[in-house]
C-alpha positions as a Markdown table, in Angstrom:
| # | Residue | x | y | z |
|---|---|---|---|---|
| 1 | Met | -0.1 | 0.1 | -0.3 |
| 2 | Lys | 0.8 | 3.6 | -0.6 |
| 3 | Lys | -0.5 | 6.5 | 0.7 |
| 4 | Ala | -1.5 | 10.0 | -0.8 |
| 5 | Thr | -2.7 | 13.2 | 1.4 |
| 6 | Phe | -4.5 | 16.0 | -0.1 |
| 7 | Ala | -6.0 | 19.4 | 1.7 |
| 8 | Gly | -8.5 | 20.5 | -0.1 |
| 9 | Gly | -11.1 | 22.7 | 1.8 |
| 10 | Cys | -13.7 | 20.8 | 4.5 |
| 11 | Phe | -12.2 | 17.2 | 5.0 |
| 12 | Trp | -15.7 | 15.7 | 5.0 |
| 13 | Cys | -16.0 | 16.5 | 1.3 |
| 14 | Met | -13.0 | 14.9 | 0.7 |
| 15 | Val | -13.4 | 11.9 | 1.9 |
| 16 | Lys | -16.5 | 10.2 | -0.5 |
| 17 | Pro | -15.0 | 11.0 | -3.9 |
| 18 | Phe | -12.1 | 8.8 | -3.1 |
| 19 | Val | -13.8 | 5.7 | -0.7 |
| 20 | Glu | -15.4 | 3.4 | -2.7 |
| 21 | Trp | -13.2 | 3.0 | -5.9 |
| 22 | Asp | -11.0 | -1.0 | -6.1 |
| 23 | Gly | -7.5 | -1.1 | -4.9 |
| 24 | Ile | -8.6 | 2.5 | -2.2 |
| 25 | Asn | -7.8 | 0.6 | 1.1 |
| 26 | Lys | -8.9 | 3.4 | 3.3 |
| 27 | Val | -9.5 | 7.3 | 3.4 |
| 28 | Thr | -8.8 | 8.8 | 7.2 |
| 29 | Ser | -9.4 | 12.3 | 7.4 |
| 30 | Gly | -7.0 | 14.3 | 9.5 |
| 31 | Tyr | -4.3 | 17.3 | 9.7 |
| 32 | Met | -1.4 | 18.1 | 8.4 |
| 33 | Gly | 1.4 | 20.8 | 7.9 |
| 34 | Gly | 1.2 | 22.7 | 11.6 |
| 35 | His | 3.5 | 23.5 | 14.0 |
| 36 | Ile | 1.6 | 21.7 | 17.0 |
| 37 | Glu | 2.4 | 18.3 | 17.7 |
| 38 | Asn | -1.4 | 16.3 | 18.4 |
| 39 | Pro | -4.1 | 19.0 | 16.9 |
| 40 | Thr | -7.5 | 19.3 | 18.1 |
| 41 | Tyr | -9.8 | 20.2 | 15.2 |
| 42 | Glu | -10.5 | 23.5 | 17.5 |
| 43 | Asp | -6.8 | 24.1 | 16.7 |
| 44 | Val | -7.1 | 23.4 | 13.0 |
| 45 | Lys | -10.1 | 25.6 | 12.7 |
| 46 | Arg | -8.8 | 27.9 | 14.8 |
| 47 | Gly | -6.4 | 29.0 | 11.8 |
| 48 | Asp | -2.5 | 29.4 | 13.9 |
| 49 | Ser | -1.9 | 26.0 | 14.6 |
| 50 | Gly | -0.3 | 25.8 | 10.9 |
| 51 | His | -2.0 | 22.9 | 9.8 |
| 52 | Val | -4.6 | 22.0 | 7.2 |
| 53 | Glu | -7.8 | 19.8 | 6.6 |
| 54 | Val | -6.8 | 16.1 | 5.1 |
| 55 | Val | -7.4 | 13.3 | 3.8 |
| 56 | Gln | -5.2 | 10.8 | 3.9 |
| 57 | Ile | -5.4 | 8.0 | 1.3 |
| 58 | Glu | -4.2 | 4.5 | 1.4 |
| 59 | Phe | -3.9 | 2.9 | -2.2 |
| 60 | Glu | -3.0 | -0.3 | -4.3 |
| 61 | Pro | -0.9 | 1.6 | -6.7 |
| 62 | Thr | -0.8 | -1.3 | -9.0 |
| 63 | Val | -5.0 | -1.2 | -8.9 |
| 64 | Phe | -5.7 | 2.9 | -8.6 |
| 65 | Ser | -2.8 | 4.5 | -9.7 |
| 66 | Tyr | -1.8 | 7.9 | -8.2 |
| 67 | Glu | -2.0 | 10.2 | -11.2 |
| 68 | Arg | -6.3 | 9.0 | -11.0 |
| 69 | Leu | -6.2 | 10.3 | -7.9 |
| 70 | Leu | -4.9 | 13.3 | -8.7 |
| 71 | Glu | -7.6 | 13.9 | -11.5 |
| 72 | Ile | -10.3 | 13.3 | -8.4 |
| 73 | Phe | -8.4 | 15.9 | -6.1 |
| 74 | Trp | -8.6 | 18.4 | -9.0 |
| 75 | Met | -12.5 | 18.0 | -9.4 |
| 76 | Gln | -12.7 | 18.7 | -5.8 |
| 77 | Ile | -11.7 | 21.9 | -6.1 |
| 78 | Asp | -11.3 | 25.7 | -6.5 |
| 79 | Pro | -7.7 | 25.6 | -7.2 |
| 80 | Thr | -7.4 | 28.8 | -7.9 |
| 81 | Asp | -8.4 | 30.1 | -4.5 |
| 82 | Ala | -5.7 | 30.5 | -2.2 |
| 83 | Gly | -7.9 | 31.6 | 0.4 |
| 84 | Gly | -10.1 | 28.3 | 1.6 |
| 85 | Gln | -12.6 | 26.0 | -0.5 |
| 86 | Phe | -15.9 | 27.3 | -0.9 |
| 87 | His | -17.5 | 28.6 | 2.2 |
| 88 | Asp | -14.8 | 27.1 | 4.5 |
| 89 | Arg | -12.2 | 30.1 | 4.6 |
| 90 | Gly | -8.7 | 30.7 | 6.1 |
| 91 | Glu | -5.6 | 29.0 | 6.1 |
| 92 | Ser | -6.7 | 25.5 | 7.4 |
| 93 | Tyr | -9.1 | 25.1 | 4.2 |
| 94 | Lys | -6.6 | 25.9 | 1.8 |
| 95 | Thr | -5.1 | 23.5 | -1.1 |
| 96 | Val | -2.6 | 21.1 | -1.0 |
| 97 | Ile | -0.7 | 18.2 | -2.7 |
| 98 | Phe | 1.6 | 16.3 | 0.2 |
| 99 | Thr | 3.9 | 14.3 | -1.6 |
| 100 | His | 5.4 | 10.9 | -0.5 |
| 101 | Ser | 7.4 | 10.3 | -2.6 |
| 102 | Asp | 10.3 | 11.7 | -5.7 |
| 103 | Gln | 7.9 | 10.1 | -8.1 |
| 104 | Gln | 5.2 | 12.2 | -6.3 |
| 105 | Leu | 6.2 | 14.7 | -6.6 |
| 106 | Glu | 6.8 | 14.6 | -10.3 |
| 107 | Ala | 3.1 | 13.2 | -10.5 |
| 108 | Ala | 2.0 | 16.4 | -8.6 |
| 109 | His | 3.7 | 18.7 | -10.6 |
| 110 | Lys | 3.1 | 17.9 | -13.7 |
| 111 | Ser | -0.4 | 17.4 | -13.4 |
| 112 | Lys | -0.5 | 21.0 | -11.8 |
| 113 | Gln | 1.4 | 22.6 | -14.9 |
| 114 | Gln | -1.7 | 19.7 | -17.1 |
| 115 | Leu | -4.5 | 21.8 | -15.3 |
| 116 | Ala | -3.0 | 25.1 | -15.8 |
| 117 | Asp | -1.9 | 24.9 | -19.3 |
| 118 | Ser | -5.6 | 23.3 | -20.4 |
| 119 | Gly | -7.4 | 26.4 | -20.0 |
| 120 | Arg | -10.2 | 25.2 | -17.9 |
| 121 | Phe | -9.5 | 28.2 | -15.9 |
| 122 | Lys | -8.9 | 31.6 | -15.8 |
| 123 | Lys | -7.2 | 32.4 | -13.4 |
| 124 | Pro | -3.9 | 31.0 | -12.1 |
| 125 | Ile | -3.7 | 27.6 | -10.1 |
| 126 | Val | -2.5 | 28.3 | -6.7 |
| 127 | Thr | -3.2 | 25.2 | -5.6 |
| 128 | Glu | 0.4 | 24.4 | -3.3 |
| 129 | Ile | 2.8 | 21.2 | -3.6 |
| 130 | Gln | 4.7 | 20.0 | -0.4 |
| 131 | Glu | 6.4 | 16.8 | 1.4 |
| 132 | Ala | 4.1 | 15.0 | 3.9 |
| 133 | Ala | 4.7 | 15.5 | 7.1 |
| 134 | Thr | 3.6 | 13.9 | 10.0 |
| 135 | Phe | -0.5 | 13.1 | 9.5 |
| 136 | Trp | -2.0 | 13.6 | 12.9 |
| 137 | Pro | -5.7 | 11.7 | 12.1 |
| 138 | Ala | -8.7 | 13.9 | 13.1 |
| 139 | Glu | -10.8 | 12.5 | 15.8 |
| 140 | Asp | -13.7 | 9.6 | 15.8 |
| 141 | Tyr | -16.4 | 12.0 | 15.0 |
| 142 | His | -15.3 | 13.2 | 11.6 |
| 143 | Gln | -14.1 | 9.9 | 10.0 |
| 144 | Asp | -16.1 | 9.5 | 7.4 |
| 145 | Tyr | -18.4 | 12.0 | 8.5 |
| 146 | Tyr | -21.1 | 11.7 | 5.0 |
| 147 | Lys | -22.0 | 8.5 | 6.2 |
| 148 | Lys | -22.7 | 9.3 | 9.9 |
| 149 | Glu | -24.6 | 12.8 | 10.0 |
| 150 | Gln | -26.0 | 12.3 | 6.2 |
| 151 | Lys | -28.3 | 14.7 | 6.7 |
| 152 | His | -26.0 | 17.6 | 8.4 |
| 153 | Tyr | -23.5 | 16.5 | 5.9 |
| 154 | Lys | -26.1 | 16.8 | 3.0 |
| 155 | Glu | -26.5 | 20.5 | 4.3 |
| 156 | Asp | -23.4 | 21.6 | 4.9 |
| 157 | Arg | -22.3 | 20.8 | 1.2 |
| 158 | Glu | -24.8 | 22.0 | -0.4 |
| 159 | Lys | -24.8 | 25.3 | 1.2 |
| 160 | Ser | -20.7 | 25.9 | 0.6 |
| 161 | Gly | -21.2 | 26.1 | -3.2 |
| 162 | Arg | -18.7 | 22.9 | -3.7 |
| 163 | Asp | -21.2 | 20.9 | -6.0 |
| 164 | Ser | -22.2 | 23.9 | -8.0 |
| 165 | Phe | -18.5 | 24.8 | -8.7 |
| 166 | Ile | -17.7 | 21.1 | -9.8 |
| 167 | Asp | -20.5 | 21.0 | -12.3 |
| 168 | Ala | -19.9 | 24.1 | -14.0 |
| 169 | His | -16.1 | 23.1 | -14.1 |
| 170 | Trp | -16.0 | 19.4 | -14.5 |
| 171 | Lys | -19.4 | 18.2 | -16.3 |
């Protein structure tokens, strides 16, 4: 198994697009990139921990490629927004591809350049690419939130503007 880690705004919205594919073993919500040990949701949400909300994906690369994970990631976010994602604003909601190897780093840069060259977006692609740091799993109540709190998840996602953005840019 290999790992991929993506920050795409609210981690609740980033789990479901990845979980139901063959070759994906596990998707865990958590935090990465900050300067405090064992951050809590409140630490990260406050915006001064340096962490961003992420999903960490365990995948079998012979069944599901890292390049395909990148494709799915790009289709979940507004890669031109440096101030957060949709109605979730601030540093902890920015978009980042965290790479776990030189091969992932190369693939991430290549996919970002391909997206920039595609002309799909009029503004520059601002999603960062960083080396993976310590992954801190989020609290249990955040794991598989889309299943546990279906009504709240659906309401939050609808009002966020994420789905209308995805429909406008990717459908």
